[in-house]
C-alpha angles and dihedrals in degrees: 000000000000122000123208110232105163151337133255122217136164086267093059141263121327132183119235095258093053093043092052094043092052096036092243120165124190148125110327118247116209127198099267137110096278117130093252095047093048090051090058094041094049094045088054090047090057087060090045088054092050090047091054093046091050090053092049097037109028093185092060118128121197133217115178135333112193135171111253135182093268095046123278140310142190127215116212144143133227136164089241120094106238119200136180090269090061092062091077091056092047091048092049090052090049091055091049090054091046091053090058092068090222112188114245109220130193124213138163134226138168120277089236091057090048092051090051091050093051097039090123095043111081094186096056090042087056091051092049091050088062094055114093099198139092094232132044135198129238132190120206129197112178110304093346125083134168139192106253143138092216152180105207140163118256095253143358092258089084091062105067096107096073134126133184111228112182149350124230144160121248132184115239106270090353090286112136090206091062130076123288116250131193116253124197119191127204144172130216139184137185094248142024093246093060091048090050091050089050090051090053091050091050091051089052091046090053090052090052097041106143092215091059094041093043089059095043093048094043095239105132143343139200120221122201091213090056095048143261119294094016111117124206111210116218121209095270092047092047089053090052091050091046092052092051092046093048093049091046093046092054092046091052092050091052089053096054100262120144120218115236136164131210129193120269093226124049135174112274091232088074092052089051091051091050093049094241096120093049094046105025105019095116088064095050135091121224135196139169124242121178090347091303124111118242132183132212104237116256089186137021098231100103095052090054091047087055089053089052091049092050092084140027107261130215131195086252090064094057134135096045112186115197122180137181140172088233123187113218135182127217129180104237121179112254091238093064098046109117121174111281092332094076116023138149096232123041142150122238127204084225129180135176121197119199110201146150119268091251089057097055097092095047092047093049090050090053091049092050090049089052091049091048090054092051095047097045090046090062094040097250123150111211145182132212124227126192107218114199137202114316126216090255107056145132128227137046125299088244093058090047092049093051093046093047092048091052092054094043092052090058094044093049089056090052096040128200103081134128134212129241105196111216095005098114128115114268091254101043151348118277148192113237118205113214117188129201117219132211094280097044101262119143121226131187109229127140128035139191117200130187110212124187093156105068093049087055095046092050093039093234113187144180131185111252131208091278091054089251128133112258135179121246125217118235120219116198113204137176120170105187089026094217128000090229095052094042092050090050090052092046091052092051094041092055096032088236092305093117121189114269095247093061100026109127089218110035102170132019110205108204121188114207090223141350093274089062092054096097092056091043090052090051090052091051092048093050090049090050091052088053091055095257120132107229124180118207112221097206098149120133094255136117117276092247092052092050091050091048090051091053091047092051088055087055092234108180097220127031113193112196117194127192138143095303094047093045092051094047094038089237140118133232099233128207112192108204094197097049093035087225138132130210142151114247134186108252095240091047090050093051090048090051091051091049090051092050089049089059091063089103095127090131088082104022 
């Protein structure tokens, strides 16, 4: 039986009480796992969380409790020290409240009355200070009530399929200069089956966690003494990066891109001219050199603009496609750092294309074809999103309109895209590439941005067919997004079982005993000459232990050599992917490895 819990209109999602009070009619929302229904359920669960916390910790004061992509959370403070173990108690209390089917009632009061009520509560006073209205909304469930505009379910009985997921710290209002609050995250669904399926996905995600696998496979590490969000790449991880960069470099060259390189630190005057400091300054690092202010680059655009400016350009030169594996630095809050997925230093496979306006469509089509090749080569499904002008932006409405129309024309020909209103970069609209991994999670990776603003700010020119000065258009483009993020996604997508052609350890050569070491060394050397990375497992361990060590490192091929293999000039091959074993002639094995190494279709 379906229960009506709200309505959806062009103005947004409303609960039944609000819709009836305001006379709103719209598309009905039933209690299911649709996006709109989950928004209402999870918003109500944030209040359920606060209700439970207030019962357990009476001194608790609450800031905000929004719905977010991963569920919901509530920020609060209390004198009690809350740890991960306390989440079970809080969750149990939430479910007890849910089981009581307490009606959730909406009422309205004046802002002045609310300020008077919360005169001794600095967090609610802060919330009220951000509301620009004479009246405010409250929702009450039993003895608990909270300032909120909704929407909410009719009663707590809808909220039994809830689970608390993690505990974190969060600065008040996201401002690092303010006090630290406690943040509790949770997830909720309309039914127990959906919650169970989510649990199963999370267990699989934990098994595939790139931080765990990165440590086990010896790919990268983070050191507290070096600093948060700054990865150190170990030999195996550096080999993986190098393989990806080499394949990408060759693919770019085949497509008419020219390699360039800009400095990692530039004078701040340039970043002011570009609009980055005004619109992105909070994410930048600054320093002083010879009494002048410099900035570590958060993006590679300005270096590529300098390359464009280094020569006089003609219409015959365009399009100019510059690319760089550019290392950038961004000041991320410590609370959002997450392995390789969110770091403070990362390398982009960044490109900037300078073209005429009539070339925009063709160039975007070529970029999307390149992206499609990359994604399909790694087995990713993906979607394209057109992100439009944000509230904080530079440039005229006319430039934004023209740029957006150029992107939309290409996407309409392709079909199957969605729109993110206000999600564009501050200098131009963009296409965001969102990939879906092996367990159904969506990740933001590549991007294509049409920029008519920076060429205007830097007065970029070329000579057109009429020998007149004309303005080029600048296309910003990253395919993998960042090497760090893309590698993290690859690790989790494949569960560490990376394809042979990018695997940091392709073959483990395992001698049965020390007397077989000379032949094992010869096998490893021949593989190296063929361009295959082979690791010789020559430790003084039992054969079974050496094989287990190679398996734990998820090495695609394990080549065991003993008396029989030495005499026949062969290897006893264990194929990790096929879970098979066979004896192969050495030359045939090397040829098989060479063939597997050619599976580089992700960049061809």
